[in-house]
C-alpha positions in Angstrom: -14.0 -10.4 16.3 -12.4 -9.0 13.1 -14.3 -6.8 10.7 -16.5 -8.7 8.3 -14.4 -7.4 5.4 -11.3 -9.0 6.9 -13.2 -12.3 7.2 -13.2 -12.6 3.4 -9.4 -12.4 3.5 -9.3 -15.2 6.1 -11.8 -17.2 4.0 -9.4 -17.0 1.0 -6.4 -17.8 3.2 -8.1 -20.9 4.5 -9.3 -22.0 1.1 -5.9 -21.6 -0.3 -4.3 -23.4 2.6 -6.5 -26.5 2.1 -5.9 -26.3 -1.6 -9.5 -25.7 -2.5 -10.5 -25.3 -6.1 -11.9 -21.9 -5.3 -10.5 -19.3 -7.6 -11.3 -15.9 -9.0 -10.5 -15.6 -12.7 -7.6 -13.3 -13.6 -9.9 -11.1 -15.7 -12.2 -10.7 -12.7 -9.3 -9.8 -10.4 -8.1 -7.2 -12.9 -11.6 -5.6 -12.9 -11.8 -5.7 -9.1 -8.4 -4.0 -8.7 -9.3 -1.4 -11.3 -12.6 -0.6 -9.6 -10.9 -0.5 -6.2 -8.2 2.0 -7.3 -10.7 4.2 -9.2 -13.2 4.2 -6.3 -10.5 5.0 -3.7 -9.5 8.0 -5.9 -13.1 9.1 -6.4 -13.8 9.0 -2.6 -10.8 11.0 -1.8 -11.4 13.6 -4.6 -15.0 14.1 -3.5 -13.9 14.6 0.1 -11.4 17.2 -1.1 -14.2 19.1 -3.1 -14.3 22.6 -1.7 -11.9 21.8 1.1 -8.6 22.7 -0.4 -6.4 25.0 1.8 -2.8 26.2 2.0 -2.1 23.9 4.9 -2.7 21.0 2.6 0.6 21.8 0.7 2.7 21.4 3.9 0.9 18.2 4.7 1.6 16.8 1.2 5.3 17.9 1.4 5.7 16.1 4.7 4.1 12.9 3.5 6.2 12.9 0.3 9.3 13.4 2.5 8.4 10.1 4.2 8.2 8.5 0.8 11.8 9.4 0.1 13.2 8.9 3.6 11.8 5.5 4.6 13.3 3.5 1.7 16.7 5.2 2.1 16.7 4.2 5.8 15.8 0.6 5.0 18.5 0.1 2.4 21.3 -0.6 5.0 19.0 -2.8 7.0 18.1 -4.9 3.9 21.7 -5.0 2.6 23.5 -5.9 5.8 20.9 -7.0 8.3 18.8 -9.2 6.0 21.7 -9.9 3.8 20.1 -9.3 0.4 21.8 -8.7 -2.9 21.9 -5.2 -4.3 19.1 -6.0 -6.7 16.9 -7.5 -4.0 17.8 -4.6 -1.7 16.5 -2.2 -4.3 13.4 -4.3 -4.9 12.6 -4.5 -1.1 13.2 -0.8 -0.6 10.8 0.0 -3.4 8.2 -2.5 -2.1 8.4 -1.5 1.6 8.9 2.2 1.0 5.9 2.1 -1.3 2.4 1.3 0.0 -0.4 -1.2 -0.4 -3.7 0.1 -1.9 -5.4 -3.0 -0.5 -4.2 -2.3 3.0 -5.3 1.3 2.6 -8.8 0.3 1.6 -9.1 -1.9 4.7 -7.8 0.9 6.9 -10.2 3.3 5.3 -13.1 0.9 5.9 -11.8 0.4 9.5 -11.8 4.0 10.4 -15.1 4.7 8.7 -16.8 1.9 10.6 -15.6 3.4 13.9 -16.7 6.9 12.9 -13.1 8.3 13.1 -12.3 11.5 11.2 -10.3 11.0 8.0 -9.8 13.8 5.4 -10.1 13.2 1.7 -6.4 14.0 1.3 -5.6 10.5 2.7 -6.0 9.1 -0.8 -3.2 11.4 -2.0 -1.0 9.7 0.6 -1.0 6.6 -1.6 0.6 8.4 -4.5 2.9 10.6 -2.4 4.3 7.6 -0.7 4.4 5.2 -3.6 6.1 7.2 -6.3 9.2 8.4 -4.2 9.8 5.0 -2.9 9.8 3.3 -6.3 12.1 6.0 -7.6 14.5 5.5 -4.6 14.6 1.8 -5.2 15.3 2.1 -8.9 17.9 4.9 -8.3 19.8 2.7 -5.9 19.9 -0.2 -8.4 21.0 2.1 -11.2 23.7 3.7 -9.0 25.1 0.5 -7.4 23.8 -2.5 -9.2 25.0 -4.4 -12.3 23.6 -2.9 -15.4 22.6 -5.9 -17.4 20.3 -6.1 -20.5 17.7 -3.3 -20.3 18.4 -2.5 -16.7 18.6 1.2 -17.5 15.1 1.0 -18.9 12.8 4.0 -19.3 13.3 7.2 -17.4 12.4 7.0 -13.7 9.5 9.4 -14.0 8.0 7.3 -16.8 8.3 4.0 -14.9 6.7 5.5 -11.8 4.1 7.9 -13.2 2.6 5.8 -15.9 1.6 2.5 -14.1 -2.1 1.9 -14.0 -2.4 2.3 -10.2 -1.1 5.8 -10.3 -3.2 6.8 -13.3 -6.4 5.4 -11.7 -5.8 6.9 -8.3 -4.8 10.4 -9.5 -7.5 10.4 -12.2 -10.1 9.4 -9.6 -9.0 12.2 -7.3 -9.1 14.8 -10.0 -12.5 13.7 -11.2 -13.9 13.5 -7.7 -12.4 16.9 -6.8 -13.9 18.6 -9.9 -17.4 17.2 -9.6 -17.8 16.6 -5.9 -20.4 14.4 -4.2 -23.4 16.2 -5.7 -22.6 15.8 -9.4 -22.3 12.8 -11.6 -23.9 10.6 -9.0 -25.2 8.2 -11.7 -21.6 7.1 -12.1 -20.0 7.8 -8.7 -22.8 6.6 -6.4 -22.8 2.9 -7.7 -19.0 2.8 -7.3 -18.8 4.3 -3.8 -21.8 2.4 -2.5 -20.3 -0.9 -3.7 -16.9 -0.1 -2.2 -17.2 -2.6 0.6 -18.4 -5.4 -1.7 -15.5 -4.7 -4.2 -13.0 -4.7 -1.3 -14.4 -8.0 0.1 -14.0 -9.8 -3.2 -10.6 -8.3 -3.6 -9.5 -9.5 -0.2 -10.9 -13.0 -1.0 -8.5 -13.2 -3.9 -5.7 -11.7 -1.8 -6.2 -14.5 0.8 -5.9 -17.1 -2.0 -2.7 -15.5 -3.3 -1.2 -15.1 0.2 -1.8 -18.8 0.9 -0.1 -19.8 -2.4 2.8 -17.4 -1.6 3.3 -18.9 1.8 3.6 -22.4 0.4 6.9 -21.3 -1.1 8.2 -20.4 2.4 11.5 -22.1 3.3 13.6 -22.2 6.4 16.3 -20.2 4.7 13.8 -17.3 4.4 13.7 -16.7 8.1 15.4 -13.3 7.9 12.9 -12.1 5.2 10.0 -13.3 7.3 11.4 -11.6 10.4 11.8 -8.4 8.4 8.2 -8.7 7.1 6.9 -9.0 10.6 9.1 -6.6 12.5 9.1 -3.6 10.0 5.4 -2.8 10.0 5.2 -1.7 13.7 8.6 0.1 13.3 7.5 1.9 10.2 4.1 2.8 11.6 5.9 5.0 14.2 7.0 7.3 11.4 3.4 7.7 10.2 2.1 8.2 13.7 4.8 10.8 14.4 4.2 12.9 11.3 0.4 12.6 11.6 0.6 13.9 15.2 3.0 16.7 14.4 0.8 17.8 11.5 -2.3 17.8 13.8 -4.2 15.3 11.6 -7.4 13.7 12.8 -7.3 10.3 14.4 -8.6 8.5 11.4 -6.1 10.2 9.0 -3.2 9.5 11.4 -4.1 5.8 11.7 -4.4 5.6 7.9 -1.0 7.3 7.4 0.6 5.0 10.0 -0.9 1.9 8.3 0.4 3.1 4.9 3.9 3.6 6.2 3.7 0.2 7.7 2.5 -1.5 4.5 4.3 -2.8 1.5 3.3 -2.7 -2.2 2.3 -5.8 -4.1 0.7 -4.1 -7.1 2.6 -1.1 -8.4 6.1 -1.8 -7.1 6.3 -5.3 -8.6 5.4 -4.0 -12.0 8.1 -1.3 -11.9 10.7 -3.5 -10.4 10.2 -6.4 -12.7 11.1 -4.3 -15.7 13.7 -2.0 -14.2 15.6 -4.6 -12.0 15.6 -7.8 -14.0 17.9 -9.7 -11.6 15.7 -9.1 -8.6 13.8 -12.0 -7.1 10.2 -10.6 -7.3 8.9 -13.8 -5.7 10.9 -13.1 -2.6 9.6 -9.6 -2.3 6.0 -10.9 -2.8 6.6 -13.5 -0.1 7.4 -10.8 2.4 4.9 -8.1 1.3 1.9 -10.2 0.4 2.6 -13.4 2.4 3.7 -11.8 5.7 3.2 -8.0 5.9 -0.2 -7.8 4.3 -1.8 -10.4 6.6 -0.2 -8.9 9.7 -1.5 -5.4 8.9 -5.0 -6.6 7.9 -5.4 -8.9 10.9 -3.7 -7.1 13.8 -1.7 -4.1 12.5 -4.4 -1.4 12.0 -5.8 -2.0 15.5 -2.3 -2.0 16.9 -1.5 1.4 15.3 -4.7 2.9 16.7 -3.8 1.7 20.2 -0.3 3.1 19.9 -1.8 6.5 18.9 -4.3 6.3 21.8 -1.5 5.5 24.2 0.8 8.3 23.0 -2.0 10.9 22.4 -5.3 10.1 24.2 -8.1 10.3 21.6 
């Protein structure tokens, strides 16, 4: 039976499929996503408190390397295998090279429920994978795409570093690392203790959105759907390999594999919408939120754990 948190996603998916009038107000969703990002950052920062070491730098460099490498490897697949335009290739590279904070939260809850070891630095993986991928996608479009309107936009660093997901995640990590688990509990304790509740409500909304996205599915989208289903297991191998080579704990490796297998539906759409105006954001959301997110939440995380157990007995 799936984790109870995942059941909230299934509830939203079923409600959306039968066209129920169940809905979460946009303002409530914004608050939930804000709390989720901030709490993830705080949990990671508090776990890092007093545990910083020189080995951490090598780990961060390796993970950031994945952030640059994976979208570059996907570009020819998207352009010639899936048959996307240059704009949509850039968009998909940014979405699939980047990561899903919602999927990360589910993976974090999954490993914690099973008592697997996961270091506080896993929260940093979100930023280290998300920023390079978005930069690669925008670079590809600016290098090979049609520069129309304001396609040049703001500098790459500004478009990637100033979105709210990055600000909240990095800010939460810094605050958590400075104060640790023993200080400021009046603020941090309510947030961390309510993490599962926040995540459950967030997944309920994601189920509703996924159902709405899937209603736009057409036969001509078969290549996009196939890409959305096939890439997560393939991309997870990169995370499993790097995690194993770095000697990470089982929980950290599973989370890294889940992140490399995921696709952004929060930060990347915001950056791409402004920087790549002729990209079809709906198509990218169909793949990332309608196909890849459900796959990872429902079967992917367990699959990646089993792959790790098969390759390296745990």
